[in-house]
C-alpha positions in Angstrom: 35.0 64.7 17.6 34.0 64.6 14.0 30.5 64.3 12.5 30.1 61.9 9.6 27.3 62.5 7.1 25.9 59.0 7.9 25.0 60.1 11.4 27.9 58.2 13.0 29.9 60.1 15.6 33.5 59.1 15.7 35.5 59.6 18.9 38.9 58.0 19.8 37.7 57.2 23.3 34.0 57.6 24.0 30.8 56.1 22.6 28.1 58.7 22.7 25.3 56.1 23.2 26.4 53.7 25.9 24.8 50.3 26.2 24.2 48.5 29.4 23.5 44.8 30.1 22.3 42.8 33.0 21.1 39.3 33.8 18.6 39.6 30.9 21.5 38.7 28.6 20.4 35.1 29.0 22.0 33.9 25.8 24.9 36.3 25.6 28.1 36.2 27.7 28.0 38.8 30.4 31.3 40.7 30.8 32.9 41.9 33.9 32.8 45.6 34.6 36.5 46.1 34.6 36.8 44.6 31.1 35.0 47.3 29.2 35.9 50.6 27.8 33.3 52.7 25.9 35.3 53.3 22.8 33.9 53.9 19.4 31.3 56.3 18.0 27.9 55.1 17.1 24.7 56.6 15.7 23.9 60.0 17.2 20.4 59.7 18.7 19.3 61.9 21.6 16.5 59.6 22.6 18.9 56.6 22.5 21.3 58.4 24.9 18.5 59.3 27.3 17.2 55.7 27.2 20.6 54.3 28.0 21.0 56.7 31.0 17.6 55.8 32.2 18.4 52.1 32.0 21.5 52.6 34.0 19.6 54.5 36.7 16.8 51.9 37.0 19.0 48.8 37.0 19.7 47.4 40.4 23.3 46.8 39.4 23.9 48.2 35.9 26.9 46.8 34.1 28.6 48.5 31.2 28.5 46.0 28.3 31.0 45.3 25.6 30.2 48.1 23.2 33.8 48.3 22.3 36.0 47.1 19.5 38.6 45.6 21.9 37.8 42.1 22.9 38.2 41.7 26.7 39.1 38.1 26.2 42.1 39.0 24.0 44.9 40.5 26.0 46.7 41.3 22.8 44.0 43.8 21.9 44.2 45.7 25.2 47.9 45.5 25.8 50.8 46.0 23.4 52.4 42.7 22.3 55.8 42.0 23.8 57.2 42.3 20.3 55.7 45.8 19.9 58.5 48.0 21.0 57.5 51.1 19.2 55.2 53.9 20.2 51.4 53.4 19.7 50.6 54.1 16.1 48.0 56.5 14.7 45.6 55.4 12.1 46.5 58.0 9.5 50.2 57.3 9.9 49.6 53.6 9.5 47.7 54.2 6.3 50.2 56.6 4.8 53.0 54.1 5.7 51.2 51.2 4.0 50.3 53.0 0.9 53.8 54.5 0.4 55.5 51.1 0.7 56.2 49.4 -2.6 56.1 45.9 -1.1 53.0 43.7 -1.1 50.4 45.2 1.1 49.9 42.0 3.1 53.6 41.8 4.0 53.6 45.5 5.1 50.6 44.9 7.4 52.1 41.8 8.9 55.3 43.7 9.6 53.5 46.6 11.2 51.2 44.4 13.4 54.0 42.3 14.7 56.3 45.2 15.5 54.1 48.1 16.7 51.4 48.5 19.4 48.4 48.7 17.1 45.1 48.4 19.0 41.9 47.2 17.4 40.6 50.8 17.8 43.4 52.2 15.7 43.1 49.5 13.2 39.4 50.2 12.8 40.2 53.8 12.1 42.8 52.8 9.6 40.3 50.6 7.8 37.8 53.5 7.8 40.3 55.8 6.2 41.2 53.2 3.6 37.5 52.7 2.8 37.0 56.4 2.4 40.0 56.5 0.0 38.5 53.6 -1.9 41.6 51.4 -1.1 39.5 48.4 -0.5 42.2 45.8 -1.2 44.4 47.5 1.4 41.6 47.4 3.9 41.0 43.7 3.3 44.7 43.0 3.8 44.7 45.0 7.1 41.9 42.9 8.6 43.3 39.6 7.3 46.7 40.5 8.7 45.1 41.2 12.1 43.4 37.8 12.0 46.6 36.1 11.0 48.5 37.7 13.8 46.0 36.7 16.5 44.5 40.2 16.9 41.0 39.4 15.7 37.9 41.1 17.0 34.3 40.2 16.0 33.6 43.5 14.2 36.4 42.7 11.7 34.5 39.9 9.9 31.4 41.9 8.9 33.6 44.8 7.7 35.9 42.3 6.0 33.0 40.9 4.0 31.9 44.3 3.0 35.5 45.4 1.9 35.9 42.1 0.0 32.7 42.8 -2.0 34.0 46.3 -2.9 37.4 44.8 -3.8 35.6 42.3 -6.0 37.0 39.3 -4.2 35.7 35.9 -5.1 32.3 35.0 -3.5 33.7 31.9 -1.7 36.2 34.1 0.1 33.4 36.5 1.2 31.3 33.5 2.4 34.2 32.2 4.5 34.7 35.6 6.2 31.0 35.7 7.2 31.2 32.1 8.5 34.2 33.0 10.6 32.3 36.0 12.1 29.5 33.7 13.2 32.0 31.4 14.9 33.9 34.3 16.5 31.0 36.5 17.7 28.2 33.9 18.4 25.6 35.4 20.7 27.6 38.5 21.5 25.2 41.4 21.3 27.7 44.2 22.0 30.0 43.0 19.2 27.0 42.9 16.9 26.2 46.5 17.7 29.8 47.5 17.0 29.5 46.0 13.6 26.2 47.9 13.0 27.9 51.2 13.8 30.9 50.5 11.6 28.8 49.3 8.6 26.6 52.4 9.0 29.6 54.5 8.5 30.1 52.9 5.1 26.3 53.3 4.4 26.0 49.5 4.1 22.4 49.7 5.3 21.1 46.3 4.4 24.1 44.6 6.1 23.7 46.8 9.2 20.0 46.0 9.4 20.6 42.3 9.1 22.9 42.5 12.1 20.4 44.6 14.0 17.8 41.8 13.5 20.3 39.3 14.9 20.9 41.4 18.0 17.2 41.9 18.7 16.5 38.2 18.2 19.2 37.4 20.8 17.7 39.8 23.4 14.5 41.6 22.3 14.4 43.4 25.7 17.5 45.5 25.1 16.2 48.9 24.2 19.4 50.2 22.7 19.4 47.6 20.0 16.0 48.8 18.8 16.9 52.5 19.0 20.1 51.9 17.0 18.1 49.9 14.5 15.7 52.8 14.1 18.6 55.2 13.4 20.0 52.8 10.8 16.6 52.3 9.2 16.0 56.0 8.9 19.3 56.5 7.3 18.6 53.7 4.8 15.2 55.3 3.9 13.9 51.7 3.4 10.2 51.6 4.5 10.4 48.0 5.5 13.3 48.6 7.8 11.7 51.7 9.3 8.4 49.9 10.0 10.2 46.8 11.5 12.4 48.9 13.9 9.4 51.0 15.1 7.2 47.9 15.7 10.1 46.6 17.8 10.1 49.9 19.8 6.4 49.6 20.4 6.8 46.1 21.7 10.0 46.2 23.6 11.1 49.7 24.5 9.8 50.9 27.9 11.7 53.6 29.7 11.3 57.2 30.8 11.1 58.3 27.1 8.8 55.5 26.0 5.7 57.6 25.6 7.4 60.0 23.1 9.2 57.0 21.4 5.9 55.2 21.0 4.1 58.2 19.7 6.8 58.8 17.1 6.8 55.1 16.1 3.0 55.1 15.5 3.2 58.3 13.6 6.0 57.1 11.3 4.3 53.7 10.7 1.0 55.4 9.9 2.6 57.9 7.5 4.5 55.1 5.8 1.3 53.1 5.3 -0.4 56.2 3.9 2.4 56.8 1.4 2.4 53.2 0.2 -1.4 53.4 -0.1 -1.1 56.6 -2.3 1.5 54.8 -4.4 -1.2 52.2 -5.3 0.0 49.3 -3.1 -3.0 49.0 -0.8 -2.3 45.4 0.2 1.1 46.3 1.5 -0.3 49.4 3.2 -2.8 47.2 5.0 -0.1 44.7 6.0 1.8 47.6 7.6 -1.3 48.7 9.5 -1.8 45.1 10.7 1.8 45.1 11.9 1.1 48.3 13.8 -2.0 46.8 15.5 -0.1 43.7 16.6 2.8 45.7 17.9 0.5 48.1 19.8 -1.3 45.2 21.6 -1.2 45.4 25.4 -3.6 43.1 27.2 -2.9 44.5 30.7 -1.2 47.7 31.9 -1.1 48.8 35.6 0.0 52.3 36.6 0.5 53.1 40.3 0.4 56.9 40.8 1.0 59.1 43.9 2.2 62.5 44.9 4.9 63.2 47.4 8.3 62.0 48.6 7.2 58.5 49.4 8.8 55.4 47.9 6.0 52.9 47.0 6.5 49.6 45.2 4.1 47.9 42.8 4.3 44.1 42.8 2.3 42.0 40.4 1.8 38.3 40.8 0.6 36.6 37.6 -1.7 33.6 37.2 1.4 31.3 36.8 2.7 32.4 40.2 5.6 34.5 38.8 6.0 38.0 40.3 7.0 41.0 38.4 8.5 43.9 40.3 11.6 46.2 40.4 13.5 43.1 41.5 12.2 40.9 38.7 11.7 43.2 35.7 11.0 40.6 33.1 8.9 37.5 33.4 9.0 34.4 31.3 5.7 35.1 29.5 6.9 38.6 28.3 5.5 40.9 31.0 7.8 43.7 32.2 8.2 46.1 35.0 8.4 49.2 32.8 9.1 52.0 35.4 10.3 52.1 38.9 10.1 55.3 41.1 12.2 55.3 44.2 10.8 58.5 45.7 12.7 61.4 47.1 13.7 62.5 50.6 13.2 66.2 49.7 10.6 66.6 46.9 7.2 66.4 48.5 5.1 67.6 45.6 6.4 65.4 42.8 4.1 63.3 40.7 5.3 59.7 40.8 4.4 56.4 39.2 5.3 52.8 38.7 4.2 50.8 35.7 3.6 47.2 34.8 3.0 46.1 31.2 1.9 42.7 29.9 1.5 42.6 26.1 -0.1 39.1 25.9 -1.8 38.4 29.2 -2.8 34.9 30.3 -6.4 34.5 31.3 -6.8 34.3 35.1 -6.4 36.4 38.2 -3.5 38.8 38.6 -2.7 40.1 42.1 -1.4 43.6 42.4 0.2 44.6 45.7 1.0 48.1 46.7 3.8 48.3 49.3 4.6 51.5 51.3 8.3 51.6 51.9 9.1 55.1 53.4 8.4 58.8 53.0 5.2 60.7 52.7 2.4 60.4 50.1 -0.1 63.3 49.8 -3.2 62.4 51.6 -1.7 59.0 52.5 -3.2 57.6 49.3 -2.2 56.3 45.8 -4.2 55.4 42.8 -3.9 52.2 40.6 -5.0 52.6 37.0 -6.0 49.3 35.4 -6.1 49.4 31.6 -7.1 46.3 29.6 -6.7 45.7 25.8 -4.7 48.9 25.3 -5.1 50.5 21.8 -8.0 48.3 20.7 -11.7 48.8 20.3 -12.1 46.8 23.5 -9.9 49.1 25.6 -11.2 49.7 29.1 -9.9 51.8 32.0 -10.6 51.8 35.7 -9.0 53.5 38.7 -8.8 52.4 42.3 -7.9 54.7 45.2 -5.6 52.9 47.7 -5.3 53.9 51.4 -1.6 53.3 52.2 -0.8 51.2 55.3 2.2 49.5 56.7 0.9 46.3 55.3 0.8 45.6 51.5 -2.6 46.5 49.9 -3.8 43.6 47.7 -5.8 44.3 44.6 -7.1 41.3 42.6 -7.4 41.8 38.8 -9.2 39.4 36.5 -8.2 39.0 32.9 -10.4 37.2 30.4 -10.8 37.3 26.6 
């Protein structure tokens, strides 16, 4: 595995930061588990990796998503073409062959892609090599040949547009490439994240951040999109990108590492505002602080805590009648079940918790229910911490001790402005 200076790890087989999807991909096509292979390197971020692993553990049926270059709908990308009789090609060998051939580059690529077993993964490596060698025209022809020969993948269009710019191709050609990408990869978050990783390798930070914004708009509850955006933003050194990504983390990233992630996000945003203030742009600094206050807003947070091996469930019924729990982690009004603890058959001294978060809570009565499932809780009790208006001057906290029984224990909670 090689380490690129941009922070992108490149591996011929494995993505260091896997992404998982579930039914929350409301607007994106959900793949089948057998279709996906975790293939290409993405930004190296320890917190991102931990978040992905935590997401997989907590999901009832986690499903590896399409964070690949190969399109599962295109059999030609996953299986050699019947015309491809040769052995699978390597990226470096392809590049050397193309550059050594005196014929037009487009013709050479067409011949290769119709006679050899060239996967999308190998082709992407070849494009990366050509980019690093500043052979932008050859990179453009490689991608265009893949498209002509029915080997297109969504990542190609973003990279094609970038290579066309570097090759100084006419603006209308570049615009057509971007339009084709939108048709090809519409609402496909995993494909967008692939494009982010590839563009980051080329230090095309603005283009990568534009796609990060697309991905987070399609599904703001996918933590990996925000963590990837943070990595790209930091590499770009653009204050606007860094603040935007961290505000997104404060709003949408809730996992086992969220406390540390949120602390880091607040620290970076505050430091950025201070630096801009010192540079003499006080209005912009205050705007950033306003963004931080809005991103930090949580009207209602519930934390169920207990000690022991017991498995307890926290269920919250909202004023609109919708219930939030480990079975329904996201509600239509933006509340989320942030942490589920399934207990343990052996660890009787562990400190456990479940957490519910509602950033913008509707006025009315919320009904929290504590359900005893199995195991033992120290003293046969649990505590429910109720926090209103988190992070504001109106923040209030209260704690209720709950005697566990075989029946659900109901706790009414009123919310009012």
